[in-house]
C-alpha positions as CSV (number, residue, x, y, z in Angstrom):
1,M,-9.0,-28.2,16.4
2,L,-6.7,-27.8,13.5
3,K,-4.0,-30.2,12.5
4,I,-0.9,-28.2,11.4
5,W,1.7,-30.2,9.5
6,T,5.4,-29.3,9.6
7,S,7.2,-28.2,6.5
8,N,8.4,-31.7,5.8
9,N,4.8,-33.1,6.1
10,R,6.1,-35.9,8.3
11,S,4.7,-34.7,11.6
12,H,2.0,-32.4,12.9
13,F,0.7,-30.7,15.9
14,N,-2.9,-29.8,16.9
15,M,-3.9,-26.2,17.3
16,I,-6.9,-25.0,19.0
17,K,-8.8,-22.7,16.7
18,V,-8.3,-19.2,18.0
19,K,-9.4,-16.0,16.2
20,V,-6.6,-13.5,16.7
21,W,-7.8,-10.9,14.2
22,H,-11.0,-11.0,12.2
23,E,-9.0,-10.0,9.1
24,W,-7.1,-13.3,9.0
25,K,-8.4,-16.8,8.1
26,F,-6.6,-19.6,9.9
27,S,-6.9,-23.1,8.3
28,S,-5.0,-26.3,7.9
29,T,-3.5,-25.0,4.7
30,G,-2.1,-21.9,6.3
31,I,-2.9,-18.3,7.4
32,K,-4.4,-16.1,4.8
33,P,-5.6,-12.4,4.9
34,L,-9.1,-11.7,3.8
35,Q,-7.7,-8.6,2.1
36,P,-4.6,-9.6,0.0
37,K,-2.9,-6.3,0.4
38,W,-3.3,-3.2,2.5
39,V,-2.8,0.1,0.7
40,T,-2.4,3.7,1.7
41,T,-4.8,6.0,-0.2
42,T,-5.1,9.7,-0.3
43,N,-7.8,9.4,2.3
44,T,-5.7,7.6,4.9
45,Q,-2.6,9.8,5.0
46,A,-4.3,12.4,7.2
47,Y,-5.2,9.9,9.8
48,M,-1.8,8.1,10.1
49,P,0.1,8.9,13.3
50,D,3.6,10.5,13.4
51,Q,6.4,8.5,14.9
52,K,6.6,11.0,17.8
53,T,3.5,11.1,20.0
54,T,2.2,13.6,22.6
55,I,2.9,11.0,25.3
56,A,6.4,11.3,26.8
57,N,8.7,8.4,25.7
58,L,6.1,6.9,23.4
59,F,7.2,6.5,19.8
60,L,5.6,4.6,17.0
61,A,7.1,2.8,14.1
62,G,5.7,0.7,11.3
63,T,3.9,1.0,8.0
64,H,0.9,2.3,9.7
65,T,2.7,5.6,10.5
66,K,3.3,8.6,8.2
67,T,6.3,8.2,5.9
68,Q,7.4,9.6,2.6
69,A,7.2,6.2,1.0
70,Q,3.4,6.2,1.6
71,V,3.1,2.5,1.1
72,W,2.4,-0.5,3.3
73,S,5.7,-2.2,2.6
74,I,9.0,-3.1,4.1
75,E,10.4,0.1,2.7
76,G,7.7,2.1,4.6
77,A,8.4,0.1,7.8
78,V,12.2,0.7,7.6
79,E,11.7,4.4,6.9
80,S,9.3,4.6,9.8
81,G,11.7,2.9,12.1
82,R,14.5,5.3,11.2
83,R,12.1,8.3,11.7
84,A,11.2,6.9,15.2
85,A,14.9,6.5,16.0
86,K,15.5,10.1,14.9
87,A,12.7,11.3,17.1
88,I,14.5,9.6,20.0
89,D,18.0,10.6,19.0
90,G,18.4,13.6,16.7
91,R,21.8,12.4,15.5
92,V,20.1,9.6,13.5
93,K,20.2,10.5,9.8
94,V,17.1,10.0,7.7
95,L,17.4,10.8,4.0
96,D,14.4,12.4,2.4
97,Q,13.3,10.8,-0.8
98,Y,13.8,12.9,-3.9
99,I,10.5,13.2,-5.8
100,P,10.9,14.8,-9.2
101,P,8.4,17.6,-9.8
102,W,6.8,15.7,-12.7
103,I,6.0,12.8,-10.3
104,S,4.5,15.2,-7.8
105,A,2.3,16.7,-10.5
106,L,1.1,13.3,-11.7
107,S,0.5,12.4,-8.1
108,R,-1.7,15.4,-7.6
109,V,-3.7,14.5,-10.8
110,D,-4.1,11.0,-9.5
111,D,-5.3,12.3,-6.1
112,M,-7.9,14.5,-7.9
113,L,-9.1,11.5,-10.0
114,Y,-9.3,9.4,-6.8
115,S,-11.4,12.1,-5.0
116,I,-14.0,12.1,-7.8
117,K,-14.0,8.2,-7.9
118,A,-12.4,8.1,-11.4
119,P,-9.9,5.5,-12.5
120,Q,-6.2,6.0,-11.8
121,L,-4.2,8.2,-14.1
122,I,-2.6,5.3,-16.0
123,D,-6.0,3.7,-16.4
124,S,-7.5,7.0,-17.6
125,I,-4.7,7.4,-20.2
126,G,-5.4,3.9,-21.4
127,V,-9.1,4.4,-21.8
128,T,-8.5,7.8,-23.5
129,M,-6.2,6.1,-26.0
130,I,-8.7,3.4,-26.8
131,I,-11.5,6.0,-27.3
132,L,-9.3,8.2,-29.5
133,T,-8.3,5.2,-31.6
134,L,-11.9,4.2,-32.1
135,L,-12.8,7.8,-33.0
136,Y,-9.9,8.0,-35.4
137,C,-10.9,4.7,-37.1
138,S,-14.5,5.8,-37.4
139,L,-13.6,9.2,-38.9
140,I,-11.3,7.8,-41.6
141,K,-13.7,4.8,-42.0
142,A,-10.8,2.4,-42.0
143,P,-10.6,-0.9,-40.1
144,C,-8.4,-0.5,-37.1
145,G,-6.4,-3.3,-35.5
146,R,-6.7,-5.6,-38.5
């Protein structure tokens, strides 16, 4: 049995230990996820359901559905809710996100790096800059960073 204290720490109530989901850890200090953050990767997008299903009058909404935001966040949940509402009533407006072409290109490069298990684009650029700096310093035989 867990003793749960109220926010003012003056009173408490007992809670029978119940495992709701195996991903969450319940303790007297609070509820904590075993994974601090869920993320959508290039591998999960294909498996996410649309808001409209093949079952009549069944619509889905939440960050676990396909959105343009492509993140597990409040923004993804809100967009998904609006897309579900649009599937129910076509008069609902959902504004598509503007994604500049250069962002799309960088995203494709990042997806390619992910597929070969390489670091993300920004990490790859950082590592490349360090390597080039070290090569430059060794070629001119000058101390770098001093």
